[in-house]
Each structure stands twice: as C-alpha cells, then as structure tokens.
MIZA-824173 format. One line per 2 residues: their letters; for each residue x, y, z of N, C-alpha, C, O, CB. Coordinates in steps of 0.2 Angstrom, whole numbers. Glycine has a CB too. Layout:
BEGIN
A> X:Y:Z:X:Y:Z:X:Y:Z:X:Y:Z:X:Y:Z ~ ...
% end
This chain:
BEGIN
MP> 533:557:375:534:558:380:528:560:385:527:566:384:538:561:381 ~ 524:557:389:519:559:392:520:567:395:525:569:398:516:553:397
DA> 515:568:395:516:576:398:514:575:407:509:573:410:508:583:394 ~ 520:577:409:520:576:416:517:581:421:517:580:427:526:575:419
GG> 515:586:418:514:592:421:505:593:422:503:590:427:517:597:417 ~ 501:596:419:494:598:419:491:596:414:484:597:414:493:603:420
GA> 494:594:409:489:592:402:487:585:402:489:581:406:494:594:395 ~ 483:583:398:480:576:399:485:572:394:489:574:389:472:575:396
SA> 484:566:398:491:561:395:485:555:392:479:554:395:499:557:402 ~ 487:553:387:483:548:382:486:539:385:483:533:384:486:550:372
VA> 491:541:389:494:534:390:491:532:398:490:536:402:503:535:390 ~ 490:526:399:487:525:406:494:523:410:498:520:407:479:518:407
HI> 494:524:416:501:525:421:499:521:427:493:522:429:503:532:424 ~ 503:516:429:501:512:435:506:517:440:512:519:439:502:504:434
GL> 501:517:446:504:522:450:504:518:458:501:513:460:501:530:449 ~ 507:522:461:505:520:469:504:527:473:507:532:472:512:517:473
LG> 498:526:477:494:531:483:495:529:488:495:523:490:487:531:483 ~ 497:533:492:497:532:500:492:534:504:490:540:503:503:535:504
LG> 489:531:509:482:533:512:484:533:520:486:528:523:475:528:510 ~ 481:539:522:483:539:530:476:542:533:472:546:530:490:544:532
CN> 475:541:539:470:543:543:472:543:550:475:538:552:463:540:541 ~ 470:548:554:469:548:562:464:552:565:465:555:571:475:550:565
LP> 459:553:560:454:558:565:447:556:561:448:554:555:455:567:565 ~ 441:555:565:436:555:562:434:561:558:436:566:560:431:552:566
PR> 429:562:551:427:568:550:424:572:556:421:570:560:424:568:544 ~ 424:579:555:421:584:561:414:582:561:411:580:556:422:592:559
GQ> 412:582:568:406:581:570:401:574:568:395:574:567:403:587:567 ~ 406:569:567:405:563:565:409:558:569:415:561:572:407:561:558
CG> 407:552:571:410:547:574:411:542:568:407:542:564:407:544:580 ~ 417:539:568:418:533:565:425:531:565:428:534:570:416:534:557
DR> 428:526:562:433:523:562:439:525:557:437:526:551:431:517:563 ~ 445:525:559:449:527:554:449:522:547:451:524:542:457:528:557
RA> 447:515:547:447:511:542:442:514:538:443:516:532:446:503:543 ~ 434:516:541:430:517:536:433:525:532:432:526:526:423:518:539
QL> 436:528:535:439:532:531:443:531:525:441:534:520:442:534:535 ~ 448:527:526:453:524:522:448:520:515:449:522:509:458:519:527
QA> 443:516:517:438:514:512:434:519:509:433:518:503:434:510:515 ~ 432:524:512:428:528:508:434:532:503:433:535:497:423:534:513
AV> 439:533:505:444:536:499:444:530:493:442:532:487:453:538:502 ~ 446:524:495:446:521:489:440:519:485:440:518:479:449:515:490
DA> 434:520:489:428:520:484:427:527:481:423:527:476:422:519:487 ~ 429:532:483:428:537:479:433:539:473:431:543:468:428:542:483
LP> 439:536:473:443:536:468:441:535:461:443:539:456:448:533:469 ~ 437:528:458:437:528:454:432:534:448:433:535:442:435:523:454
AA> 427:538:453:423:543:450:429:549:448:427:553:444:418:546:456 ~ 435:549:451:438:555:451:444:552:446:450:555:446:441:558:458
GV> 444:547:441:447:544:437:454:540:438:459:540:434:447:549:434 ~ 452:537:443:458:534:447:456:526:446:451:525:450:459:537:455
AV> 458:520:444:455:514:444:461:510:451:467:509:451:455:511:436 ~ 455:509:457:461:505:461:462:496:458:457:493:456:458:506:470
LA> 468:495:458:468:489:456:471:483:462:470:477:462:473:489:449 ~ 475:487:467:475:482:472:476:487:479:478:493:479:482:476:470
SS> 475:483:484:476:488:491:481:484:495:479:478:495:468:491:495 ~ 485:485:498:489:483:504:485:482:510:479:485:510:495:487:506
ST> 487:479:515:484:477:522:483:484:525:486:488:521:488:472:528 ~ 481:486:530:482:492:535:487:492:539:489:487:542:476:494:538
YD> 489:497:541:494:497:546:493:503:551:490:508:550:501:497:542 ~ 495:500:558:493:507:563:500:508:563:505:504:562:489:505:572
TD> 501:515:564:509:518:563:508:525:568:503:528:570:511:521:553 ~ 515:525:571:517:529:574:517:537:571:522:539:567:522:527:577
PV> 513:542:574:516:548:571:523:550:570:527:550:574:514:553:575 ~ 524:553:564:531:556:563:531:563:560:526:566:559:534:551:557
GE> 536:564:560:537:573:556:536:577:563:538:575:568:531:575:549 ~ 533:584:561:533:589:565:528:588:572:530:592:577:532:594:561
VL> 524:585:572:519:585:576:518:576:580:515:572:578:513:588:572 ~ 521:575:585:521:568:586:515:567:593:512:562:594:530:565:588
DQ> 514:571:595:507:571:601:501:572:597:498:578:597:508:578:608 ~ 499:566:594:493:566:591:492:557:591:496:553:592:493:570:582
PA> 486:557:590:484:548:590:488:545:582:491:548:578:473:547:589 ~ 487:539:584:492:534:578:487:534:572:481:534:572:493:524:581
FL> 491:534:566:487:534:561:485:526:558:487:521:560:490:538:555 ~ 481:527:554:481:520:550:483:522:541:481:527:537:471:516:552
NA> 486:517:540:490:519:533:490:512:529:490:506:531:499:521:535 ~ 489:514:523:488:509:518:490:511:510:490:517:508:481:506:518
CL> 492:507:507:494:509:500:491:505:495:490:499:495:501:509:499 ~ 490:510:488:485:508:482:490:507:477:495:510:476:480:514:480
RV> 488:501:473:490:501:466:484:503:462:479:501:463:493:494:462 ~ 486:509:458:481:513:453:484:512:446:490:511:444:479:522:456
QT> 478:514:443:480:514:436:476:522:435:471:523:438:478:507:431 ~ 479:525:429:475:533:428:478:534:422:484:532:421:477:539:432
EL> 474:538:418:476:543:411:478:549:414:480:554:410:471:543:405 ~ 476:551:421:477:558:423:485:560:423:489:556:426:474:560:430
AP> 487:564:421:495:568:421:495:570:429:489:571:432:497:576:414 ~ 501:571:431:503:570:438:500:576:441:499:575:447:511:570:439
LQ> 499:582:439:494:589:442:488:588:443:484:591:448:494:594:438 ~ 486:583:437:478:581:437:477:576:442:471:576:446:476:577:431
LL> 481:571:443:480:566:448:480:570:455:476:568:459:485:561:447 ~ 485:574:456:485:578:463:480:582:463:477:582:469:492:582:464
DA> 477:586:459:470:589:460:464:584:463:460:584:468:468:593:453 ~ 464:578:458:460:573:460:459:571:466:454:571:469:461:569:457
VK> 466:568:469:465:566:475:464:572:481:461:570:487:471:562:475 ~ 466:577:480:465:582:484:458:585:483:456:588:488:469:587:484
RV> 453:584:478:447:585:478:443:579:482:437:579:485:445:587:470 ~ 446:573:482:444:567:486:444:568:494:440:567:498:447:561:484
ER> 450:571:496:452:573:503:445:577:504:441:575:507:460:576:504 ~ 445:583:502:440:588:502:433:584:503:429:586:507:441:592:496
EL> 431:580:499:425:577:499:423:572:507:418:570:509:425:573:492 ~ 429:571:507:429:567:515:430:570:521:431:567:526:435:562:515
GR> 430:577:520:431:582:528:438:585:528:439:589:532:431:578:536 ~ 442:584:524:449:586:526:449:593:523:448:594:517:455:581:523
SG> 450:598:527:451:606:526:458:608:525:463:605:527:448:611:534 ~ 457:613:520:464:616:518:469:619:525:474:620:523:462:622:513
SD> 466:620:530:470:623:535:473:618:540:476:619:546:465:627:539 ~ 474:611:537:476:606:541:485:608:544:489:610:540:474:599:537
VR> 486:607:548:493:607:552:498:603:548:496:597:547:494:605:560 ~ 503:605:545:508:599:542:510:595:546:511:596:552:515:602:538
HG> 510:589:544:511:583:549:506:581:556:507:577:560:517:585:552 ~ 500:585:555:495:586:561:491:580:559:491:577:554:492:594:561
PR> 486:580:564:481:575:564:476:577:556:477:582:553:476:577:572 ~ 473:572:555:470:573:549:465:567:548:466:561:550:475:574:543
VI> 459:569:544:454:565:543:455:560:538:453:555:539:449:568:541 ~ 459:562:531:460:559:527:467:562:524:468:568:525:453:558:522
DI> 473:558:521:478:559:518:479:556:512:480:550:514:483:559:521 ~ 479:558:507:481:554:501:486:558:497:486:564:494:474:553:496
DV> 492:553:497:499:556:493:499:552:486:497:546:486:506:553:498 ~ 501:555:481:504:552:476:511:550:476:516:554:476:504:556:471
LL> 513:544:477:520:541:479:523:541:472:529:543:472:519:533:483 ~ 520:537:466:524:535:462:518:536:455:512:535:457:528:528:464
LG> 520:537:450:516:537:444:520:535:438:524:539:435:512:544:443 ~ 520:529:437:524:525:432:532:527:433:534:527:439:521:527:425
DI> 535:529:429:544:529:428:543:539:428:547:542:425:550:524:418 ~ 538:541:430:538:550:428:541:552:434:539:550:440:530:555:427
EL> 547:557:433:550:560:438:548:568:437:547:571:431:559:559:438 ~ 547:571:442:544:577:441:546:581:448:545:579:454:536:576:439
RH> 548:588:446:549:594:451:545:598:450:546:601:444:555:596:453 ~ 539:600:454:535:605:453:533:609:460:534:606:465:529:603:449
ER> 531:614:459:531:619:465:524:614:470:524:615:476:529:628:462 ~ 520:612:466:514:607:470:517:601:471:513:598:475:508:607:466
MA> 521:597:468:523:590:469:529:590:466:532:594:463:517:583:466 ~ 531:583:468:537:580:467:535:572:466:532:569:470:543:583:473
LP> 538:570:460:538:563:460:544:559:457:547:561:452:533:561:456 ~ 546:555:461:542:552:466:542:556:473:546:560:475:545:545:468
HE> 536:554:476:536:558:483:543:559:486:548:555:486:531:555:489 ~ 543:566:489:550:566:492:551:562:497:557:562:498:552:570:494
QL> 546:558:501:547:555:507:546:547:506:546:543:510:543:558:512 ~ 545:546:499:545:540:497:549:535:500:546:530:502:546:540:491
LS> 555:536:501:562:530:502:563:532:510:567:529:513:571:531:496 ~ 560:536:513:562:538:521:556:537:525:557:538:531:564:545:521
RR> 551:534:523:545:533:530:543:525:528:540:522:523:537:540:529 ~ 544:523:535:543:516:536:536:514:534:534:508:532:544:515:542
FV> 530:520:536:523:518:536:521:519:528:515:519:526:518:524:541 ~ 525:520:524:524:520:516:527:514:513:524:510:510:527:526:512
LV> 535:513:515:538:507:511:535:500:514:536:495:510:546:508:511 ~ 533:498:521:530:493:522:522:490:518:521:484:517:530:494:527
PA> 518:495:518:513:494:513:515:494:506:513:489:503:508:499:514 ~ 519:498:504:520:498:497:524:492:495:524:490:489:523:504:495
LE> 527:489:499:531:481:499:528:475:498:530:471:495:535:479:504 ~ 523:476:502:517:472:502:514:471:495:512:465:493:512:475:507
LD> 513:476:491:509:477:485:514:473:479:512:470:475:507:484:483 ~ 522:476:481:526:472:475:534:473:478:537:478:477:524:477:467
FE> 536:469:481:543:468:485:549:470:480:554:472:483:543:460:487 ~ 547:469:473:552:472:468:551:479:466:553:481:461:553:468:463
LR> 548:483:470:545:490:468:553:494:468:558:494:472:539:493:474 ~ 553:498:462:557:503:461:556:510:460:551:511:457:560:501:457
AP> 560:515:463:559:522:460:560:523:453:563:518:450:564:527:464 ~ 560:527:451:560:528:444:569:529:441:571:528:436:555:535:442
DG> 573:531:447:579:531:446:582:525:447:588:525:447:582:535:450 ~ 579:519:448:581:512:450:582:510:456:584:505:457:587:510:448
AR> 581:515:461:582:513:468:577:508:471:571:508:469:581:518:473 ~ 579:503:475:574:497:476:571:500:483:574:501:488:579:490:478
LA> 565:500:483:561:501:491:563:497:495:563:499:501:554:500:491 ~ 564:490:493:565:486:499:572:488:502:573:486:508:564:480:497
DA> 576:490:497:584:492:500:583:498:504:587:499:508:590:494:494 ~ 579:503:503:578:509:507:575:507:514:577:510:519:573:515:502
LA> 570:503:514:566:501:521:572:497:524:573:499:530:559:495:519 ~ 576:493:522:583:489:526:587:495:528:592:493:532:587:483:522
AL> 588:500:526:591:505:529:589:509:533:593:513:535:594:508:527 ~ 584:510:534:580:513:539:580:512:547:581:506:548:573:511:537
PL> 581:515:551:582:513:559:574:512:561:570:515:559:587:519:564 ~ 575:508:566:567:502:567:564:508:573:562:505:578:569:492:571
DE> 565:514:572:561:520:578:555:521:577:551:524:581:564:527:579 ~ 552:518:569:546:522:568:540:516:567:540:512:563:547:527:561
GV> 536:516:573:533:510:574:527:508:567:523:513:565:528:511:582 ~ 526:502:564:522:501:559:521:494:561:525:490:562:525:502:552
RW> 512:493:564:509:487:564:505:485:561:501:489:559:508:487:568 ~ 504:479:559:499:477:555:491:479:558:491:479:565:501:469:554
AG> 487:480:554:481:482:558:475:478:556:470:477:559:480:489:559 ~ 476:476:548:469:474:546:471:471:539:476:472:536:463:480:547
PP> 466:468:536:467:466:530:467:471:524:466:477:526:462:461:529 ~ 468:469:518:467:474:512:461:478:513:456:474:514:468:470:506
LQ> 460:485:511:454:487:509:450:484:503:453:481:498:456:493:509 ~ 444:485:503:440:481:498:440:485:491:438:491:491:433:480:501
LP> 443:482:484:442:486:479:434:489:477:430:485:479:444:483:473 ~ 433:493:475:427:496:474:422:491:469:416:490:471:429:503:471
DR> 424:488:463:420:484:461:420:476:463:418:472:460:422:485:456 ~ 422:476:470:423:470:472:418:470:479:416:465:482:430:468:473
RA> 417:476:481:413:478:487:405:473:487:403:470:492:411:488:487 ~ 403:473:481:395:470:482:396:463:483:391:460:486:390:472:475
ES> 402:460:482:402:452:482:406:450:489:409:445:489:407:449:475 ~ 406:455:494:409:455:500:404:450:505:398:451:505:410:461:503
PY> 406:445:508:402:442:513:400:444:519:396:441:524:404:436:515 ~ 403:452:521:402:457:526:398:462:525:398:466:530:406:459:528
RS> 395:463:518:392:467:518:383:464:520:382:458:520:394:469:511 ~ 379:468:522:373:467:524:369:465:517:370:468:511:371:473:528
SR> 365:461:518:360:456:511:353:460:512:347:458:510:359:446:513 ~ 354:466:515:346:469:515:342:470:507:336:471:507:345:477:519
% end
C-alpha cells in the first residue's frame, strides 16, 4: 500500500486538483484566468504533471464570506509520485509563489487557491488534509469542472460525483467562462502566443 502520509511514494497516482482565484496578486493588475494559468505552469516544477484541464467557470462565492468578487474555477487531472502530504506541501508552495499569503480569511478573497480533491483511491484523514477533499461532493464549483474531465468519476468509497451534483440545489451559481487552461508542454504550440 502506498504511503498516504508524508513519505515518498514509488507509485504514480492520478489525482484531481481544484483551482480558484478572485483577486490579482497584491500590487499587480491581472486577470483571474492568468492566475489559474500561472498555477498550471508552475505545477510540473513541483513534481505534478498536468494531464488535462477543464474549462474555466465563473462562480458565486460560497461559505463564510459571500460579499466578495466572483471566483474563476477549474479542475485539473494530474499525475504525481508525491504522497498526499508532500502534494499538499507542493501546491501550498505554488500558492505562495503566486502571491497567496498565509493570513487569508477562510472562504475569503484570494489570489490563488489550489485544493487536492482526489489522489487515486487514497482515503486519508489527517490534521492537515482529508482525501477525498471534505467538500468534494458538496460544491457545484468543484463538481461541474471535475465531471467535465470525467463524467464517470467516483470518490474512493464509490460515490459517483454525477449523483452528488444531481442531488445539490441550484442555488450556487456556476457559469461557463472560457476554454480549458493550456497544458504546460503545449503552450509553445498555441496560436495565441506571440511569435517574437
């Protein structure tokens, strides 16, 4: 059995990450999509291969702070040999590199948020994280882009994400905002990049 904690894993796991952003980095102007793309671009150097991206979705704030700008969200299918706590440390490091401070208010505005939603069939309850993510089956802004990547996706206990989405009320606004984020190894091929 792979080490679900902090030790190294020799097994590559397919995982699901959730990305979100509703503010530019402090002192900078920029758009939310650019922040999500910067996260995608930074993940390979952190030991996380990005295999696919969902479309981006404009979403209403949920949770404890509702009076804030709308978020832009997406999900990524990834592959990594990192164990869960190593993966958590890696994505938190990417968040800091992209301008997120440790003093952000829970559910408040943020320049970037990267959540580890699933990592293979690993189930973990640790003071630092839970797998699957505690809110995986209860947030439309996670389920809609996750199901775009794989409509048959299931949690480790067999719960179908599509069934969880169907059971949720429609009070959480999730609107298509744009095409999938570009994968790091394909950005050079994009017709939208400058050819200088």
